C-alpha positions as CSV (number, residue, x, y, z in Angstrom):
1,M,78.7,144.5,72.6
2,F,79.3,146.9,75.4
3,R,75.6,146.9,76.2
4,T,75.4,143.1,76.3
5,F,78.5,143.0,78.6
6,S,77.0,145.7,80.9
7,R,73.7,143.7,81.2
8,Q,75.7,140.5,82.0
9,L,77.8,142.5,84.6
10,V,74.6,143.9,86.2
11,L,72.9,140.5,86.1
12,G,76.0,138.8,87.5
13,A,76.3,141.3,90.3
14,G,72.6,140.9,91.1
15,L,72.9,137.1,91.3
16,T,76.0,137.4,93.4
17,A,74.2,139.8,95.8
18,A,71.2,137.5,96.0
19,A,73.4,134.5,96.7
20,M,75.3,136.4,99.4
21,A,72.0,137.5,101.0
22,S,70.7,134.0,100.9
23,H,74.0,132.6,102.4
24,G,73.7,135.3,105.1
25,A,70.2,134.1,105.9
26,Y,71.4,130.5,106.1
27,A,74.3,131.6,108.3
28,Q,72.0,133.5,110.6
29,E,69.5,130.6,110.7
30,G,72.4,128.3,111.5
31,A,73.5,130.6,114.3
32,Q,70.0,130.5,115.8
33,D,70.0,126.7,115.5
34,A,73.4,126.6,117.3
35,A,71.9,128.0,120.5
36,A,73.0,125.5,123.1
37,L,73.7,124.8,126.7
38,T,77.1,123.1,126.7
39,V,77.9,120.9,129.7
40,E,81.3,119.2,129.8
41,L,82.4,116.5,132.1
42,N,85.9,117.8,132.6
43,A,87.4,115.6,135.3
44,L,86.8,112.9,137.9
45,Q,89.1,113.0,140.9
46,P,89.2,111.0,144.1
47,S,88.2,113.0,147.2
48,D,87.9,112.4,150.9
49,R,84.2,111.6,150.4
50,G,84.5,109.5,147.2
51,C,84.7,111.0,143.8
52,R,84.7,114.7,142.8
53,F,83.1,115.4,139.4
54,T,84.1,118.7,137.7
55,F,81.8,120.1,135.1
56,I,82.2,123.1,132.9
57,A,78.9,124.7,131.7
58,T,78.5,127.4,129.1
59,N,75.1,129.1,128.5
60,G,74.6,129.8,124.8
61,L,70.8,129.8,124.9
62,G,70.4,133.5,124.3
63,S,69.1,134.4,127.7
64,E,70.3,133.9,131.3
65,L,69.4,130.8,133.3
66,T,68.4,131.6,136.8
67,K,68.2,127.9,137.6
68,A,69.6,124.8,135.9
69,A,69.7,121.4,137.5
70,F,70.0,117.9,136.0
71,E,69.2,114.4,137.1
72,L,72.3,112.2,136.5
73,V,72.6,108.4,136.4
74,L,76.0,107.0,137.2
75,F,76.8,103.6,135.8
76,D,79.7,101.4,136.8
77,T,82.2,99.9,134.3
78,E,79.9,96.8,134.0
79,G,77.0,99.0,132.9
80,K,75.0,98.7,136.2
81,V,73.3,101.7,137.7
82,S,75.3,102.8,140.8
83,R,73.7,106.1,141.6
84,L,70.8,108.4,140.7
85,T,71.3,112.0,141.8
86,V,70.5,115.6,141.0
87,V,73.2,118.2,140.4
88,D,72.3,121.9,140.7
89,F,74.3,124.3,138.4
90,K,72.4,127.2,140.0
91,D,72.4,130.4,137.8
92,L,74.2,130.5,134.4
93,P,74.4,133.9,132.8
94,Q,74.1,134.1,129.1
95,G,77.5,133.6,127.4
96,K,79.2,132.9,130.7
97,T,81.2,129.8,131.4
98,K,81.1,128.4,135.0
99,V,82.9,125.5,136.7
100,R,80.9,123.4,139.1
101,Q,82.2,120.5,141.3
102,F,80.1,117.8,143.0
103,D,81.4,115.2,145.5
104,F,79.7,111.8,145.3
105,S,80.3,109.9,148.5
106,G,81.1,106.2,148.3
107,I,81.8,106.4,144.6
108,D,85.2,105.1,143.3
109,C,86.2,107.3,140.3
110,A,87.9,104.3,138.6
111,A,84.6,102.4,138.7
112,V,82.5,105.0,136.9
113,G,81.9,103.9,133.3
114,R,79.2,106.2,132.1
115,V,77.3,109.3,133.2
116,L,73.8,109.7,131.7
117,I,72.0,113.1,131.9
118,N,68.5,111.6,132.5
119,D,66.6,114.8,132.4
120,S,66.6,118.5,133.4
121,T,64.9,118.9,136.7
122,E,65.1,122.7,136.8
123,C,65.4,125.1,133.8
124,A,64.3,128.6,134.4
125,G,65.1,132.1,133.2
126,P,63.7,135.0,131.2
127,A,62.7,133.9,127.7
128,I,63.8,130.3,128.5
129,E,61.5,127.4,127.7
130,P,61.3,124.8,130.6
131,K,62.6,122.0,128.3
132,A,65.4,124.1,126.7
133,C,68.0,122.8,129.1
134,I,67.5,119.2,128.0
135,E,66.5,119.8,124.3
136,K,69.4,122.2,123.6
137,L,71.9,120.4,125.8
138,K,75.3,119.6,124.2
139,P,77.2,117.2,126.5
140,Q,80.9,116.8,126.1
141,T,83.6,115.0,128.0
142,R,87.4,115.3,128.5
143,T,87.4,112.1,130.5
144,Q,87.4,108.4,129.6
145,V,83.9,108.2,131.0
146,V,81.0,108.1,128.5
147,F,78.9,111.2,129.1
148,G,75.7,112.2,127.3
149,I,71.9,112.1,127.1
């Protein structure tokens, strides 16, 4: 009986260790899949020129970005395109969060209904694929404006 119990204990411990190792592999794989460039539309504020857009960007791609720029399309509240522009986030070190502000002249903040990230026009850095900025982009918003890809 003791021998049977010992075998069950050893077998159970082995299965538990295998399950934990497997779970660790999945967790690590999930962490790799979670690599992202997060860009948040944080605020729209009237400015002397028109409307100031505040973005918060966090580089979680695993390597620094020496250059990151995006083509944005601004839509009014009726869904009509009001502006097509490029915003340059410049360098984004790995793991660093940066705030960037852009003033859009002649734009009424209250009239902005949607901001579309049309494409990444610049995406460069060591070990960074040129399409990583758009393919691993995670857009977020803290405004009432729809923001995404």
